[in-house]
VEXMARRO-635914 format. One record per atom (N, C-alpha, C): residue in three letters; x, y, z. Coordinates in steps of 0.05 Angstrom, whole numbers, padded with zeros to 5 digits, always signed. Layout:
ALAXYZ;...
END
This chain:
MET+00126+00564+00182;MET+00120+00542+00163;MET+00095+00528+00171;PRO+00076+00524+00153;PRO+00051+00511+00161;PRO+00055+00481+00167;LYS+00035+00470+00180;LYS+00036+00442+00187;LYS+00034+00425+00161;LEU+00047+00402+00162;LEU+00046+00383+00139;LEU+00020+00367+00141;LYS+00006+00366+00119;LYS-00019+00350+00118;LYS-00014+00323+00106;THR-00027+00303+00117;THR-00026+00276+00107;THR-00045+00273+00084;LYS-00037+00260+00063;LYS-00056+00254+00041;LYS-00074+00231+00050;ARG-00099+00237+00054;ARG-00117+00218+00067;ARG-00121+00193+00049;ALA-00120+00196+00023;ALA-00124+00172+00006;ALA-00101+00153+00010;ALA-00077+00163+00014;ALA-00053+00146+00019;ALA-00055+00134+00047;ALA-00065+00149+00066;ALA-00067+00138+00093;ALA-00086+00114+00095;LYS-00105+00114+00078;LYS-00124+00091+00078;LYS-00113+00067+00064;ARG-00092+00070+00048;ARG-00082+00048+00031;ARG-00056+00036+00042;PHE-00041+00051+00057;PHE-00015+00042+00066;PHE-00012+00044+00096;ARG+00002+00024+00108;ARG+00007+00024+00136;ARG+00037+00023+00141;PRO+00047+00041+00158;PRO+00076+00040+00163;PRO+00084+00016+00180;THR+00107+00005+00174;THR+00118-00016+00190;THR+00147-00009+00196;ALA+00161-00026+00210;ALA+00189-00020+00217;ALA+00207-00019+00192;ASN+00199-00034+00171;ASN+00217-00036+00148;ASN+00206-00022+00123;GLY+00185-00006+00126;GLY+00174+00008+00102;GLY+00144+00011+00106;PHE+00130+00007+00084;PHE+00101+00010+00084;PHE+00088-00016+00073;LYS+00067-00024+00087;LYS+00052-00048+00078;LYS+00029-00039+00061;ARG+00023-00054+00040;ARG+00001-00047+00022;ARG-00014-00073+00014;ALA-00038-00069+00004;ALA-00053-00091-00007;ALA-00045-00096-00036;GLN-00049-00121-00045;GLN-00042-00127-00073;GLN-00066-00120-00091;SER-00059-00115-00116;SER-00080-00108-00136;SER-00090-00133-00150;HIS-00109-00129-00168;HIS-00121-00150-00185;HIS-00140-00168-00169;ARG-00152-00159-00148;ARG-00171-00176-00133;ARG-00198-00164-00131;ARG-00205-00144-00147;ARG-00230-00130-00144;ARG-00253-00142-00161;HIS-00246-00150-00186;HIS-00267-00160-00204;HIS-00254-00178-00224;ILE-00271-00191-00241;ILE-00263-00211-00261;ILE-00247-00233-00246;LEU-00259-00244-00226;LEU-00246-00264-00210;LEU-00250-00292-00220;THR-00270-00296-00238;THR-00276-00323-00246;THR-00254-00336-00263;LYS-00240-00320-00278;LYS-00219-00331-00295;LYS-00192-00335-00280;LYS-00191-00325-00256;LYS-00166-00327-00240;LYS-00168-00353-00223;SER-00145-00366-00221;SER-00145-00392-00206;SER-00148-00386-00176;SER-00156-00406-00162;SER-00159-00404-00133;SER-00132-00398-00120;LYS-00111-00411-00130;LYS-00084-00406-00119;LYS-00076-00377-00123;ARG-00082-00366-00146;ARG-00074-00338-00151;ARG-00090-00319-00133;LYS-00116-00324-00130;LYS-00132-00307-00113;LYS-00124-00309-00083;ARG-00117-00333-00075;ARG-00108-00337-00048;ARG-00081-00322-00043;GLN-00063-00323-00062;GLN-00037-00310-00058;GLN-00040-00280-00059;LEU-00060-00270-00073;LEU-00064-00241-00074;LEU-00076-00230-00048;ARG-00085-00247-00030;ARG-00095-00238-00004;ARG-00072-00228+00014;ALA-00049-00239+00010;ALA-00026-00232+00028;ALA-00017-00203+00023;PRO-00010-00188+00044;PRO-00001-00161+00040;PRO+00027-00161+00027;ALA+00033-00138+00014;ALA+00059-00135+00001;ALA+00071-00109+00013;MET+00096-00105+00007;MET+00110-00081+00015;MET+00113-00062-00008;VAL+00114-00036-00002;VAL+00119-00016-00022;VAL+00148-00019-00031;SER+00152-00017-00057;SER+00179-00021-00068;SER+00198+00002-00060;LYS+00223-00004-00061;LYS+00244+00015-00052;LYS+00243+00041-00067;PRO+00240+00041-00094;PRO+00240+00067-00108;PRO+00216+00085-00100;ASP+00195+00073-00089;ASP+00171+00089-00082;ASP+00171+00100-00054;LEU+00191+00092-00038;LEU+00192+00100-00010;LEU+00195+00131-00007;ALA+00209+00144-00024;ALA+00212+00173-00023;ALA+00185+00186-00027;ARG+00170+00176-00045;ARG+00143+00187-00050;ARG+00125+00183-00025;MET+00128+00160-00012;MET+00112+00154+00011;MET+00118+00174+00034;ASP+00143+00183+00036;ASP+00150+00202+00057;ASP+00135+00229+00053;SER+00131+00236+00028;SER+00117+00261+00023;SER+00087+00258+00026;LEU+00076+00234+00020;LEU+00047+00230+00023;LEU+00040+00226+00052;LEU+00057+00213+00068;LEU+00051+00207+00096;LEU+00074+00218+00113;PRO+00074+00244+00117;PRO+00097+00256+00131;PRO+00099+00249+00160;HIS+00077+00241+00173;HIS+00077+00234+00201;HIS+00079+00204+00207;ALA+00084+00188+00187;ALA+00083+00159+00190;ALA+00106+00149+00207;LYS+00129+00162+00205;LYS+00152+00151+00220;LYS+00163+00171+00239;
END
């Protein structure tokens, strides 16, 4: 059986933690003038990958855990 390859695009976007995968939040790239300072500040905080997507993460990042 060949070696499992990591999807490099996913490796750049997600970091494994003890409880799942950490990810950045969306909606912070452009059109920031209409968004409030509070909303932009809260979007800085990292988020976790949702439970239904964890099975997909295991196939994208087979060596993460």
